[in-house]
C-alpha positions in Angstrom: 17.9 8.6 18.7 14.3 8.1 19.4 11.9 6.3 17.2 9.3 9.0 17.8 11.7 11.7 16.7 12.2 9.8 13.4 8.4 9.4 12.9 8.0 13.0 13.6 10.5 14.0 10.9 8.7 11.8 8.4 5.3 13.3 9.3 6.7 16.9 8.9 7.9 16.1 5.4 4.7 14.3 4.4 2.5 17.2 5.8 4.9 20.1 4.6 5.0 22.0 7.9 5.5 21.6 11.6 2.0 23.0 12.3 0.4 20.5 10.0 2.5 17.6 11.5 1.5 18.5 15.0 -2.2 18.7 13.9 -2.0 15.3 12.2 -0.3 13.7 15.3 -2.6 15.5 17.6 0.3 16.9 19.8 1.3 20.5 20.6 3.5 22.1 17.8 6.4 22.9 20.3 6.7 19.2 20.8 7.4 18.5 17.1 9.8 21.5 17.0 11.8 20.3 20.0 11.8 16.9 18.5 13.4 18.1 15.3 15.9 20.3 17.1 17.0 17.6 19.3 17.5 15.3 16.2 19.5 18.0 14.4 21.7 18.6 17.6 22.4 14.8 17.8 23.3 14.4 14.0 25.1 18.0 13.9 23.4 18.8 10.8 20.5 21.1 9.8 17.6 19.0 8.4 15.1 21.6 7.5 15.0 25.1 6.0 12.1 27.4 6.4 10.2 28.5 3.3 7.2 30.6 2.5 5.0 27.6 2.6 6.4 25.7 5.3 9.7 23.8 5.8 11.8 22.1 3.3 14.6 19.4 3.6 18.2 20.4 3.1 20.4 18.2 0.9 21.6 16.4 4.0 18.1 16.2 5.2 17.0 14.5 2.0 19.8 11.8 2.5 18.9 11.2 6.0 15.1 11.0 5.3 15.8 8.2 2.6 17.6 6.1 5.3 15.0 6.9 7.9 12.2 5.9 5.8 13.8 2.6 5.0 14.6 1.9 8.7 11.2 2.8 10.0 9.6 0.7 7.4 11.6 -2.2 8.3 10.8 -1.7 11.9 7.1 -1.7 11.0 7.5 -4.9 8.9 9.4 -6.6 11.8 6.4 -5.9 14.2 3.9 -7.1 11.7 6.0 -10.2 10.9 6.0 -11.2 14.4 2.4 -10.5 14.9 1.4 -12.6 11.8 3.7 -15.4 12.7 1.7 -15.4 16.0 -1.5 -15.9 14.0 -2.8 -12.3 13.8 -4.3 -11.2 10.5 -3.7 -7.5 10.6 -1.1 -5.2 9.1 -0.3 -3.1 6.0 0.8 -3.9 2.6 1.8 -1.4 -0.2 2.0 -3.1 -3.6 2.4 -2.0 -7.2 0.3 -3.8 -9.9 0.1 -3.2 -13.6 -3.2 -2.9 -15.4 -2.7 -6.4 -17.1 -1.9 -7.9 -13.7 -5.2 -6.4 -12.3 -7.2 -7.6 -15.2 -5.9 -11.2 -15.2 -4.6 -12.3 -11.7 -5.9 -9.7 -9.2 -9.5 -11.0 -9.0 -8.5 -14.5 -7.8 -5.5 -13.5 -5.9 -7.5 -10.9 -4.0 -10.4 -13.2 -3.0 -8.0 -15.8 -1.5 -5.9 -13.2 0.3 -8.8 -11.6 1.9 -9.9 -14.9 3.2 -6.7 -15.6 4.8 -5.8 -12.0 5.9 -9.1 -10.1 6.2 -7.7 -7.3 8.5 -4.7 -6.4 6.4 -4.9 -2.9 5.0 -3.9 -2.8 1.2 -2.5 0.2 -0.6 -2.6 -0.8 -4.2 -0.8 1.4 -6.7 -1.7 1.2 -10.3 1.8 1.4 -12.1 4.3 -0.2 -14.2 7.9 -0.9 -13.1 9.6 2.3 -14.0 7.1 4.3 -11.9 7.7 2.1 -8.8 11.4 1.1 -9.0 12.7 3.6 -6.6 10.0 2.8 -3.8 10.7 -0.9 -4.2 14.4 -0.3 -3.5 13.7 2.0 -0.7 11.4 -0.4 0.9 8.3 1.7 0.9 6.6 -0.7 -1.6 6.5 -4.3 -0.5 6.4 -5.9 -3.9 5.2 -5.4 -7.5 3.6 -7.6 -10.1 3.7 -6.8 -13.7 6.0 -6.3 -16.7 9.6 -5.2 -16.0 12.5 -3.7 -18.0 15.4 -5.9 -19.3 18.0 -4.7 -16.8 16.6 -4.8 -13.4 19.0 -3.5 -10.7 20.7 -6.0 -8.5 19.0 -4.7 -5.4 15.8 -6.1 -6.8 14.9 -9.8 -7.2 12.7 -10.8 -10.3 10.5 -13.9 -10.7 8.6 -14.6 -13.9 5.2 -16.1 -13.3 3.3 -15.4 -16.5 3.8 -14.4 -20.2 1.6 -12.3 -22.3 1.2 -12.3 -26.0 0.9 -8.7 -27.4 -1.2 -7.1 -30.1 -1.7 -3.8 -31.7 -4.9 -2.1 -30.9 -6.9 0.8 -32.5 -10.3 2.3 -32.2 -13.0 0.6 -34.2 -13.4 2.1 -37.6 -9.8 3.2 -37.7 -8.5 3.7 -41.2 -5.7 1.1 -40.5 -7.8 -1.5 -38.7 -7.3 -4.0 -41.6 -3.5 -3.4 -41.9 -1.6 -6.7 -42.6 2.0 -5.7 -41.9 4.0 -3.4 -39.8 5.1 -1.7 -42.9 1.4 -0.5 -43.4 1.8 1.2 -40.0 5.1 3.3 -40.5 3.2 6.5 -40.8 0.9 6.0 -37.8 1.1 7.8 -34.5 1.6 5.7 -31.3 0.9 5.7 -27.5 3.6 4.0 -25.4 2.3 2.1 -22.3 5.4 3.3 -20.1 6.5 -0.3 -19.4 10.2 0.7 -20.4 12.5 3.3 -19.0 12.7 5.0 -22.5 9.6 5.2 -24.4 11.4 4.5 -27.7 12.6 1.2 -26.5 9.0 -0.1 -26.1 8.1 -0.3 -29.8 11.1 0.8 -31.7 13.1 -2.4 -31.6 10.3 -4.3 -33.3 10.2 -1.9 -36.3 14.1 -1.8 -36.6 14.0 -5.7 -36.5 12.1 -5.6 -39.7 14.0 -3.0 -41.4 11.4 -0.2 -40.8 11.9 3.4 -39.6 11.2 3.9 -36.0 7.4 4.6 -35.1 6.3 8.1 -34.3 5.6 8.3 -30.5 3.3 11.1 -29.6 2.0 10.2 -26.2 3.3 8.3 -23.1 0.4 6.9 -21.0 0.5 5.5 -17.5 -3.0 4.1 -16.9 -5.8 2.0 -18.6 -8.1 4.9 -18.5 -5.6 7.1 -20.5 -5.3 4.2 -23.1 -8.9 4.0 -23.5 -9.6 7.8 -23.7 -6.7 8.5 -26.1 -7.5 5.6 -28.5 -11.2 6.2 -28.5 -10.7 9.8 -29.6 -7.9 9.7 -32.0 -6.1 7.6 -34.7 -3.4 6.6 -32.3 -2.2 3.1 -32.0 -1.0 1.1 -28.9 0.7 -2.4 -28.3 -0.7 -4.1 -25.3 -1.3 -7.7 -24.1 -4.0 -9.5 -26.0 -5.9 -10.0 -22.7 -7.1 -6.5 -22.9 -9.6 -7.6 -25.5 -11.3 -10.0 -23.0 -12.7 -7.0 -21.2 -16.1 -6.3 -22.6 -15.9 -2.5 -22.4 -12.5 -2.7 -24.2 -13.7 -5.1 -27.0 -16.8 -3.0 -27.6 -14.7 0.0 -28.5 -11.4 -1.2 -29.8 -10.0 -3.9 -32.1 -6.7 -5.7 -32.8 -4.8 -5.0 -36.0 -3.7 -8.5 -37.1 -0.2 -7.9 -38.7 1.6 -10.8 -40.1 4.9 -10.3 -38.0 5.2 -12.0 -34.6 5.0 -9.5 -31.9 7.3 -10.1 -28.7 5.7 -11.5 -25.7 6.2 -9.7 -22.4 6.9 -11.5 -19.1 4.8 -10.7 -16.0 7.0 -11.0 -12.9 7.0 -10.5 -9.0 9.6 -8.0 -8.0 10.7 -7.4 -4.5 13.9 -6.5 -2.7 17.0 -8.9 -2.9 18.0 -10.6 0.3 15.0 -9.3 2.5 12.1 -11.8 2.9 8.5 -10.5 2.6 6.3 -10.5 5.8 4.0 -13.5 5.9 1.0 -11.7 4.6 3.0 -10.3 1.6 4.4 -13.7 0.8 1.0 -15.2 0.9 -0.3 -12.6 -1.5 2.6 -13.3 -3.8 1.6 -17.1 -3.7 -1.9 -16.3 -4.6 -0.5 -14.3 -7.6 1.6 -17.3 -8.5 -1.4 -19.7 -8.2 -3.6 -17.3 -10.2 -1.0 -17.2 -12.9 -0.7 -21.0 -13.0 -4.5 -21.2 -13.4 -4.7 -18.8 -16.1 -1.8 -20.4 -18.1 -3.5 -23.8 -17.9 -6.9 -22.4 -18.9 
């Protein structure tokens, strides 16, 4: 089984057609076609079906692609690991960062990382754990830093580096801005920040703990820009880490609702695949996030 054939397979899937893959790889279309046909004969399965808009993977093709993606990713990392151990500073990293990680830890971690690995290309995904769990397990993402769900699968290793106090935010001038208790907020409508697999698990247990009916969840948001847009143009509420209020643009538009009840802290963690070491550049970047977390906690 040729590595080039596997790479051709991935490119066809990414580009949606053999023609587009050939154009992207700058090779003749028959070369890609023969490569896929040879692979199918070797595997004794059909990998693609032709559709009106190109080719689509068969069910067996999807299973094979998942393994191929993991295998080729590990081969790439193996080469980069050897290169970096020899002192080279090039390579590629795909990482997932939550918004609070970007606000608090990223500035310091990135500065130090770029000094050590100036030629490493970074692909940074703005996300929370549920949105990146599968790519972490498949190996297409090197690591994630941010809040996690309670029951992380055993394929992933979790290291807590930081903890954040959460508060409830609303737009300035909100009719509930001066509420003193969660009981004052039972009729409010809420945005969830998508940090849990099930939206109701993010805020619901807090209300249940105090004998209150579950909050009304009307929006699930996945980015800081969505938080800001939704809060600024509605009477929705959201529960987020208090560090959001340290951003000038945030504090100029929104305010914390200071309820008497203690709100749960949320740990910030580094998540990577269990049992597989990171390449040197990725491990160094994680170290910079650990250092930034330590500095932030001691500030």
